[in-house]
C-alpha positions in Angstrom: -26.3 -8.7 13.9 -24.7 -11.8 12.4 -21.1 -12.3 11.6 -21.6 -11.4 7.9 -23.2 -8.1 8.9 -20.4 -7.4 11.4 -17.8 -8.0 8.8 -19.6 -5.9 6.2 -19.8 -3.1 8.7 -16.0 -3.2 9.1 -15.5 -3.5 5.4 -17.5 -0.5 4.6 -16.2 1.8 7.4 -12.6 0.6 7.5 -10.0 3.3 6.8 -6.2 2.6 7.0 -3.8 5.1 5.6 -0.6 4.0 3.9 1.6 5.5 6.6 4.8 3.7 5.8 7.2 4.6 3.1 9.5 2.3 1.1 12.5 4.5 0.2 14.0 1.9 -2.1 10.8 1.5 -4.3 9.6 5.1 -3.5 6.1 4.2 -2.6 3.7 4.4 0.4 2.2 1.3 1.9 0.2 0.0 4.9 1.4 -2.9 7.0 -0.5 -5.7 8.7 0.0 -3.8 12.0 -1.6 -0.7 10.4 -4.6 -2.7 9.3 -5.0 -4.3 12.7 -4.7 -1.0 14.4 -7.4 0.5 12.2 -9.8 -2.4 13.0 -9.5 -2.1 16.8 -12.3 0.4 17.3 -14.7 -2.1 15.7 -13.8 -5.1 17.8 -15.5 -4.2 21.1 -18.2 -2.2 19.3 -19.2 -5.3 17.2 -18.2 -8.0 19.7 -15.7 -9.6 17.3 -12.0 -10.7 17.4 -9.5 -10.9 14.6 -6.7 -13.4 14.5 -4.0 -14.4 12.0 -2.5 -17.9 11.8 0.2 -19.2 9.5 1.3 -22.5 8.3 4.2 -23.8 6.1 2.2 -25.6 3.4 5.1 -26.6 1.1 8.8 -26.8 1.1 9.9 -28.4 -2.2 11.5 -25.9 -4.5 11.0 -23.1 -1.9 9.0 -22.6 1.2 5.3 -21.5 0.9 3.5 -19.9 3.8 -0.3 -19.8 4.0 -1.6 -16.9 6.2 -5.2 -17.1 7.4 -7.0 -14.0 8.8 -10.1 -14.8 10.8 -12.9 -12.7 12.2 -15.0 -14.4 14.8 -17.9 -13.4 17.1 -17.4 -16.4 19.3 -20.0 -18.5 17.5 -19.2 -18.1 13.9 -16.1 -17.2 11.9 -15.1 -16.0 8.4 -11.6 -16.6 7.0 -9.6 -15.2 4.2 -6.2 -16.6 3.0 -3.1 -15.4 1.3 -0.3 -17.6 0.1 3.3 -16.4 -0.3 6.6 -17.9 -1.2 9.8 -17.3 0.7 12.6 -16.0 -1.6 15.6 -17.9 -0.4 17.8 -16.1 -2.9 17.0 -12.6 -1.5 20.2 -10.8 -1.2 21.1 -8.8 2.0 18.8 -10.7 4.3 19.5 -13.4 6.9 17.2 -16.5 6.8 14.9 -15.3 9.7 14.5 -12.0 7.8 13.5 -13.8 4.6 10.8 -15.7 6.5 9.7 -12.6 8.5 9.3 -10.6 5.3 7.2 -13.3 3.6 5.2 -13.7 6.8 4.5 -9.9 7.0 3.5 -9.8 3.4 1.1 -12.8 3.8 -0.5 -11.4 6.9 -1.1 -8.1 5.2 -2.7 -9.7 2.2 -4.8 -12.1 4.2 -6.2 -9.1 6.2 -6.6 -7.2 2.9 -8.7 -10.1 1.5 -10.8 -10.3 4.7 -11.5 -6.6 4.9 -11.7 -6.0 1.1 -9.0 -3.5 1.1 -8.6 -2.1 -2.4 -4.9 -1.9 -3.1 -5.2 -0.8 -6.7 -3.6 2.3 -8.1 -4.6 5.3 -6.2 -3.1 8.6 -5.1 -0.6 7.0 -2.7 0.0 3.6 -4.3 2.9 2.7 -6.5 5.6 5.2 -7.2 5.3 8.3 -4.9 4.6 11.3 -7.0 7.5 13.8 -6.8 6.7 17.5 -6.6 7.5 19.3 -9.8 10.4 21.8 -9.5 9.5 25.5 -9.9 10.2 27.0 -13.2 12.9 29.6 -12.4 16.5 30.5 -13.0 18.2 28.5 -15.7 15.2 26.3 -16.2 13.1 29.4 -17.0 15.7 30.6 -19.6 15.7 27.1 -21.2 11.9 27.0 -21.2 11.7 30.4 -23.1 14.2 29.0 -25.6 12.1 25.9 -26.0 9.0 27.9 -26.7 10.8 30.1 -29.2 11.9 26.9 -31.0 8.3 25.8 -31.4 7.9 23.8 -28.2 4.6 23.6 -26.4 3.6 25.3 -23.2 1.8 22.1 -22.1 5.1 20.2 -22.2 6.6 22.7 -19.8 3.6 22.6 -17.6 3.9 18.8 -17.4 7.5 19.1 -16.1 7.5 22.3 -14.0 5.4 24.0 -11.4 4.9 27.5 -13.0 4.0 30.4 -10.7 1.2 32.6 -12.2 3.5 35.6 -12.5 6.0 33.5 -14.5 3.3 32.0 -16.7 2.4 35.5 -17.9 5.9 36.1 -19.1 5.9 33.0 -21.2 
């Protein structure tokens, strides 16, 4: 099996859950560490290694870091890159944290590019979906008034979790 076939094997079998939660932005995400952990079972099986290197490639207006993820079988290698800027104006962070944050982001996206991780909108990407409140108590009283005034049941269903027994009373 050549390096392309080995990489394709990982790309098609790879699974990494978004096990981390950003409470400020209210979304789930995966880190570079999560991605690397998910690739470990394939390394010995396929006889490959994965490395990440970084280089400061510009420092004019603001620092720019290039992260390079490499998969190698000892003879051949395939690389994927990600380029990130360091936000020097980021509030609430010391300088090492600003670089560390950019570094983590670059590593994650270089690995995502290498392993073709699709980070588009899915069930656990973007804003975390909040559970709908149950339609009960004062909310139920208001919902009945809303319906009497000509409101739609679909609008209520969009906002509340309605138990079957309650739905019959509406």
